[in-house]
C-alpha positions in Angstrom: 78.8 -16.4 -60.0 80.4 -13.0 -60.7 80.0 -10.2 -58.2 77.9 -8.0 -60.6 75.6 -11.0 -61.1 75.2 -11.5 -57.4 74.3 -7.9 -56.8 71.8 -7.9 -59.7 70.2 -11.1 -58.4 69.8 -9.4 -55.0 68.2 -6.3 -56.5 65.8 -8.3 -58.8 64.8 -10.5 -55.8 64.0 -7.4 -53.7 62.0 -5.9 -56.6 59.8 -9.0 -56.7 59.0 -9.4 -53.0 55.4 -10.3 -52.7 54.2 -7.4 -50.5 50.6 -6.2 -50.0 51.6 -2.6 -50.4 54.9 -1.5 -51.9 56.6 1.8 -52.7 59.7 2.5 -54.7 62.3 5.0 -53.5 65.2 6.1 -55.7 68.1 8.5 -54.9 71.0 10.0 -56.8 73.7 11.6 -54.7 76.9 13.5 -55.4 79.6 14.4 -52.9 82.8 16.4 -53.1 85.6 17.2 -50.8 86.0 21.0 -50.3 89.0 21.4 -48.1 90.6 19.2 -45.4 87.9 17.2 -43.6 85.1 19.4 -44.9 82.9 18.1 -47.8 79.6 19.0 -49.5 76.8 16.8 -51.0 73.7 17.1 -53.0 70.9 14.5 -53.3 67.8 14.1 -55.4 65.1 11.6 -54.4 61.9 10.3 -56.0 59.2 8.2 -54.3 56.0 6.5 -55.4 52.8 5.8 -53.7 51.9 2.3 -52.5 51.6 0.0 -55.5 54.1 2.1 -57.4 51.1 3.5 -59.3 51.9 7.2 -59.1 54.4 9.8 -57.7 54.2 10.3 -54.0 57.0 12.9 -53.7 60.2 14.3 -55.0 62.9 16.2 -53.0 66.3 17.8 -53.3 68.9 18.1 -50.5 72.1 20.1 -50.1 74.4 19.8 -47.1 77.9 19.9 -45.6 79.8 17.1 -43.8 82.7 17.5 -41.5 85.0 14.8 -40.0 85.5 15.8 -36.4 87.5 12.8 -35.4 88.6 9.5 -37.1 85.3 7.9 -36.1 83.0 10.9 -35.7 81.5 13.1 -38.3 78.9 16.0 -38.3 76.4 16.6 -41.0 74.0 19.6 -41.6 71.7 20.4 -44.5 68.4 21.6 -46.0 65.8 19.6 -48.0 63.0 20.9 -50.1 60.2 18.3 -50.4 57.3 18.5 -52.8 54.7 15.9 -51.6 51.4 14.7 -52.9 48.5 13.9 -50.6 46.1 11.4 -52.0 42.4 12.2 -52.4 40.2 11.7 -49.4 36.6 11.8 -48.1 36.3 14.0 -45.0 34.2 13.1 -41.9 31.5 15.3 -43.2 31.4 13.4 -46.5 33.1 16.1 -48.6 35.6 15.1 -51.3 39.1 16.6 -51.5 41.1 15.7 -54.6 44.8 14.9 -54.5 47.0 17.9 -54.1 50.7 18.8 -53.9 52.2 20.6 -50.9 55.8 21.8 -50.2 57.7 21.1 -47.1 61.0 22.6 -45.9 63.4 20.6 -43.7 66.6 21.5 -41.9 68.7 18.9 -40.1 71.9 18.3 -38.1 73.4 14.9 -37.3 76.4 13.3 -35.5 77.5 9.9 -36.6 80.0 7.7 -34.7 81.5 4.4 -36.1 83.4 1.5 -34.8 85.2 -1.3 -36.7 85.5 -4.9 -35.3 86.9 -7.6 -37.5 84.9 -7.4 -40.8 82.0 -5.5 -39.1 81.5 -1.8 -39.0 78.9 -0.4 -36.5 77.6 3.1 -36.7 75.2 5.1 -34.6 73.7 8.3 -36.0 71.7 10.8 -34.0 69.9 13.3 -36.3 67.7 16.2 -35.3 65.4 17.6 -38.0 62.7 20.2 -38.2 60.1 20.0 -41.0 57.6 22.8 -41.8 54.5 22.1 -44.0 53.3 25.3 -45.6 49.7 26.5 -45.4 47.5 26.4 -48.5 43.9 26.2 -49.7 42.8 23.1 -51.7 39.7 22.3 -53.7 36.7 20.7 -52.0 33.4 19.2 -53.3 30.3 17.9 -51.7 29.0 14.3 -52.2 27.1 15.4 -55.3 30.2 16.8 -56.9 29.3 20.5 -56.4 32.2 22.9 -55.6 32.4 24.2 -52.1 34.6 26.7 -50.3 38.2 25.7 -50.4 39.6 23.6 -47.5 42.4 25.3 -45.6 45.3 23.0 -44.8 47.1 24.8 -42.0 50.9 25.1 -41.8 52.5 22.7 -39.4 56.0 22.3 -37.9 57.5 19.1 -36.5 60.6 18.4 -34.4 62.0 14.9 -34.7 65.0 13.0 -33.3 66.1 10.1 -35.5 68.3 7.5 -33.9 69.8 4.9 -36.4 72.0 1.9 -35.6 73.6 0.3 -38.7 75.9 -2.7 -39.2 77.9 -3.3 -42.3 79.9 -6.5 -43.1 83.0 -6.0 -45.2 83.6 -9.0 -47.4 87.3 -9.6 -48.2 88.2 -9.1 -51.9 84.5 -8.3 -52.7 83.0 -5.0 -53.8 79.6 -5.9 -52.3 78.9 -4.7 -48.7 75.7 -6.0 -47.1 74.1 -4.0 -44.3 71.2 -3.9 -41.9 69.8 -1.0 -39.9 67.2 0.0 -37.3 66.0 3.6 -37.0 63.7 5.1 -34.3 61.8 8.3 -34.8 61.0 10.2 -31.6 58.8 13.3 -31.5 60.4 16.0 -29.5 57.2 17.9 -29.1 55.5 14.9 -27.4 58.0 14.0 -24.6 60.1 11.7 -26.9 57.0 9.7 -28.0 57.8 7.1 -30.6 56.7 8.3 -34.0 57.7 5.3 -36.1 60.4 2.8 -36.8 62.4 1.7 -39.9 63.9 -1.7 -40.5 66.3 -2.0 -43.4 68.3 -4.7 -45.1 70.3 -4.2 -48.2 73.7 -4.1 -50.0 75.9 -1.6 -51.7 78.2 -2.3 -54.7 81.3 -0.3 -55.4 81.7 0.0 -59.1 85.0 1.9 -58.8 86.6 4.5 -56.6 84.1 7.2 -57.6 80.8 5.3 -58.4 78.7 3.0 -56.3 75.1 1.7 -56.2 72.9 0.2 -53.6 69.6 -1.7 -53.2 67.5 -2.4 -50.1 64.3 -3.5 -48.6 62.7 -1.4 -45.8 59.7 -1.8 -43.6 58.2 1.2 -41.9 56.2 0.5 -38.7 53.6 3.3 -37.9 53.0 6.3 -40.1 52.8 10.0 -39.9 52.2 13.1 -42.2 55.6 12.5 -43.8 55.6 8.8 -44.5 53.1 6.0 -44.6 53.7 2.6 -43.0 54.5 -0.3 -45.2 57.0 -2.1 -47.5 59.6 -0.1 -49.4 62.0 -1.1 -52.2 64.9 1.3 -52.6 67.7 1.8 -55.2 70.4 4.5 -55.2 73.4 5.8 -57.0 76.3 7.8 -55.5 79.2 9.6 -57.2 82.3 11.2 -55.6 83.4 14.2 -57.6 
């Protein structure tokens, strides 16, 4: 079987995993070397709600990457996130329709890597601060009558994300399988565990500038930013 067919088979298998709740995440990323070991990148992301029935959020990211040493790089950037909160019934029985709310995120990360035979291990420590803006949203009573708007207060959150990833380089093959484990720790709560991500996937190098990837991810626990559950992801990257 040809390499492209293997990759497509993997992607189609992932898409048809029989999960109870499933979301789709898609990304498009472009990166360009600026000067020396300094580079820049931009990324656009789109996510669906569970069941892939509607849009959950979209976001845009810009950032810089600097290679400090051969096996150590630093990354910093900013993300604008526009996220939809699904409709809900409050404890008092009031109804709040679905609404959109922006989030602003800044981040800084250090990533170290080590190669052993055909394996490449990498450990990334990423600090991020996310601020959810304050806004008023519609609210109705149980009879459908309009009430005073509900105030959604602004909220900031400090998170440390620790990710261990392992890639396997197959000789004379453009497909690279990988697995990763990522732990989210809340810095405002004495390093309390927020959630965990488990990911398995593969990337396919089309040529020197273009590559695609597909993965399956399970998120354990949930917070204001992401719900727990099963994720299918696909991405495209270009080097300018």
